[in-house]
C-alpha angles and dihedrals in degrees: 000000000000130000114238090213095211114177089213116038120228116221115220114229093239090053091051092049095051092045092051092050093049095043091046092055090052092046091050091055090048089055090046090055089051092054096034093241101166095182092066093039097049103014089204136015089241092057130074118255125245103242122226095249090048091052090046093054092046091051093048091047090052095053096039091084092059091057094051091113095042124099089239092054093123095050101081097041089049092054091049092046092051096049094044093045093051090048092051090046090054091050096046097043095035092233135131115225094179096250092116092059089067089065103033112151120253091205112099093204096057105083137159137151094275109030115215096015119120120232116275092237090055089047091053092049093047091047092053093045091052090046090053092053095046093044091050099047091046112092094203096094129062123246096259095053091044092056092045094050095043093046093049091049091047093049092050091050094046091046092053093045093045090054091046094050091047088050091056091044094049094034092239106151094194091064095064103028134071111218113294094335129102113303123231109269117233095235090048089053091051094046094047091046089056093047094047092049089048091051093049093048091049096048094045090049090060092058135052097237112183099172102045092123091063090062088072089089088061088053091053091047089051093053092047093049091045091052091047091049093047091048091052090047093048092046085070089051090057090049090052092050091049091048090051091052089050090051091050092051091046092052092048094048095043092050094049091045092053092047093047090052089051092052091052089052091052092051091052095058106120120217131191129210091287090051093241115160116243103206111359094127093061090051097051097045095044091053109068095192093052115096103179146340124221130180130191132198120190093197094060108079102155092098128045120208130181109246110240116252096253125146100225108199108122115089103350117138120216091257090053092049092049090049091049092050091049091051091047092050094049091045085209117111140117114250129176123184137191112191132195100170147346119299111256134197089241091061122116112216115212120192119202117192094217099143111078135160117195089348089304120121109244097161144004143204123238121199123189112216122195104225094195093056090043093056093039087061090048091051095042090109101035100035092115093050108045139029120217130202120183123191140166123200090350091306112123112223098172137017118171097185125096117233094253099025103094141344130219117277137184090281095055104122128195116193137168114245133178119234119179092339095311129109114238134180111235117192116191124188119185116225126220091263090054091050096044089050088062104032124076136191091253096107091050091050090046089052091048092048090047092051093047092046091049091048090049092047091047094051092045089048092046096048092043090053090042088052090052091048091050092048091050090044090049090052090047091047092049089052090047090048091052091047091047091046090052090048091045092051090048090047096046092045091053097043120106088226127072119242122206124176118203134174126235089275089058092248112150113245101170133021120189125215090251088056088055090054093044100047102025095233124119120235092252091053095058107029108108094015129108116270089230084083087079096052135063115269093247090062098049097087091043091052093050091052091048093053091049093048091045091055094049094048107082092193091066093057093071097053142026122264119217124211135171112223141154121261127201125219124221086256087057093250112145123221136170118261138180117220125200106194122196126178117219135174115229117179090345090304121119112233134171126224113207119196105196124196125191107234097186096100093033093052090049090050091047090051090052092046091048090050090048091046091049090049091047092048090047090051090047092049091044089049091049091046091047092050090046091048093046090046089052091048091050095039096050095065090038089055088051091048090048090050093048091049090052090052091049091047090049094053102033119106098180116101092209092051092044091057091050092047092048090051090050091048091052092048095046092047092049089050091051090051090051091050089050090051091051091051091046093048092052090052090049090054090049093046089238099124109120128195115220128199129218138139112267145157118249091198092055090045093052092040091056092044094051089047090053093047097042094092093051090048092051090052089064097036090248121150117218115207131179127199136173133203119255093249095049117124124180131234119083141172113228145087106306093183092057094042089051089050091051094052093040094053091047091051091047090050091051092047090057092062103029124085124170093357141089142271117206124197115198126182124198137170121237098209125214137169092250128084089248113077134174130237121212116212117191122190111190124181136180095221132125093290124197140257119281090243092055091045091051092052097040096094101024113135100245132135110317094219092054090045091052093048091047093049093049093047091049091049093245095121124203096290094094091049089053090048091051093049093048091049090051092050089053090051090245136129135238131193139163135212120192145156123204110260094008103078134249138271119208116197121197124183117192125182108225136167115247116233128202095228126123121219122201119227111272119232109208122210115245129215114289095020111112122176118228121227100172095155095045128099117209124191112207116199109193132143100195111088095212092047089051091056094045096045092044090052090050091051096043089062087070092060089239124144105256126202121182131202129171106227145011096266091055089050092055091047089050091054091056089067105027136017117215124206091237138011125211110192132177112231091215105067137140123245094012118013124221097259094054091043090052091050092052091046091053091044086056088057096246109155103186116123115272119200119200117221105206118205090202130020095231100043106155098219095062104056095141113015094184093059089050092056101263119134096203142358132221120192121212133276086059116221107217095220091048090051092052090046093054093045091050092050093048096047089051 
């Protein structure tokens, strides 16, 4: 039997139903007491009533189960336990603690010996039910003891109630009553039976009880002991009834004997010729219950007396009555009276025909007897033990009880008796003293002994069965251990890893077959020896310390600890091993299980894999470097071509030539973009793409970008528009080059599929309470669009090679793959919505840090407008011969004085002799590159503006040109208008 240990108890449906029935019966009787409805309280006048406190306890017991999960769950059972315990204490010790007076009945027709007190059987049942609840909800006993106690209590309750219900069914009073006290009511028995069954169902449902059927013997013991106890208690009831019958016979005989003696005395009164009594005074004063004596003689008419107003109807014969009437009619008779008191209604008048002439009654003697005094003399000895009530024809002649002294009980006996020839009704009620004089504490002790014996038997039975269960479980466990040991041996012997078990002193306890293969020792050679045998000497001390520390660290006991060590073969050959160490407790002894793995082959494999990985990474880096180098080699002349075409376009006045030049510009720029994408994609594959951070203006970035793409858009009759949300403010910290690349690639993608339409760029702020906000960039076109399926799979995270092939086959190129990768590196998100034939909408969300920096509106130079810097001296540092010519031509158009050198060292030497107004230096230079040259120039305290000419927009060594000393940066290919814009800003 195992406790389920639920924090919240679950009530079975059957338990709920029985509790509701029992509680409802108690509640109904409580309502009946409130409205004085005796039919519900007593059911029948022949049955005992359910007292108010009994109904209250039944109701509280019924609802206690529904509060089992409430914090006040112990309140109701405690109230029931207190009331029932006090009641039992009053019964056992024959005392009155005043608790019953709180529940005294208001119904005058519901009487028993102790008004307001519940029956002792009901008190026992309620006490045991409350004890079950309190025992169960208390966590101070284990599950086995809890089940034992609760089952014993339940069986006692059910046994008592079963006997009581059988008593009512078979009309055996002794089955449902306890001695002369209140019997168990039938509706109390039904209600308590429901509650006890509910309690038993609930408690058993909270435990997994496998041997509940064996408790049936306890139930049989309980019924036998209850019957034995009830029989011993009702044996006293029979003694009481017999004693009452004896008292009734004694009262009848004593009364008749006293009256007969009195009659004899009346007969012995001597009279003379004048009819004068000889000794009547002595008779009347020696007899306390005699009020007066009168005698009448019809033959004596010399004196006339008034006949006393006495209703003579007791023991007159017809002759006496006729004689009395004749005397009364003649009004002539002789009457003599001796009085001792007033005539009372409780007097018994006795007529004795003692005056006779010739055997004919001529007179009689009447004596008035005080019944009350007569019976008071009879009860002089037993007055504290019994109460007597004497009546004749419903007229009470004597009642010895006081109005509030005692009420009728189950032993009150009314019987017909004959006194002086008349039939009287004698009612005799035994008092507590009478009952206590007969009853003993034997039934209570028998009940106590029975309970203790049953408890003892139950515990012996339980622990004997528990012992058998444990023995069987031990046998089963031993078999399981042997089976598990066999399985373990089979498992360990077939594992690829060696398993060694040692104790806390590092002594080997078990050595698997794999261990034999790994270390070369047989099992007999190592069992009982220190595990240091299997390690080099230099590791022995370290291992001992590790075992000691492992034992002291409680955290290690819950999980394995892995270590890489060196093992030593029997042939003294060393090899690398991996040890997983776990501490276990077997039979209260700490042991360590070591799972040892040979790392020789694995290390060799890892070395080969590492070498292969290094070679792969080297090839990948070389590939990326090669692509970057080739891209640089291709892009350098293309940049020069693009510059030359811009110069030609700037100076040409022929419309035909202008169209050709514009077409060449568009093609060369597209080729440059393609080369940049190839370089970027190679860096993405080599995980070499880096995100920079600098303060920039999104408006200026988009304005420049749209200006650069305007010509391409016009070629396809596409209108480029830009809009911003009303809450948009400029100034952000991020990577402007990458953001420009994202927007540029999206615009280029839209231009591929849009003809005679529009492309709208909208920027919005996704506000948040933090310093970091997000900007939302939407690029919407009116192009051919795509299917919803293609749009849904466009940015799915699938294999990059498949993605690239799909993009190229669909004509999408690699620009969207580059956009997606850049967005991911910036912790952003990208999505697309599109319908075929209706255009596409690309949405990009980028988390950026807002900066409190204002940017002035940028005025871009237009075609044909060249600034003049006649008084300015510009030093151009460029190594490529073609780039020198192109850049010098671009600068000469400004009328500035241009000087050209080939590397950074020449530039520094030039500054020693002459200081220009501005330096333009390529960052990719031989001898001394542009970054190092800029650093030395700034270290020499030269303050002229320095503009960096970047060969590639993501060159790693120029992450933040301002921190390196540069004033501005121009990426190749150089846009002529952008060059003039930067020069104008710097010369200001």
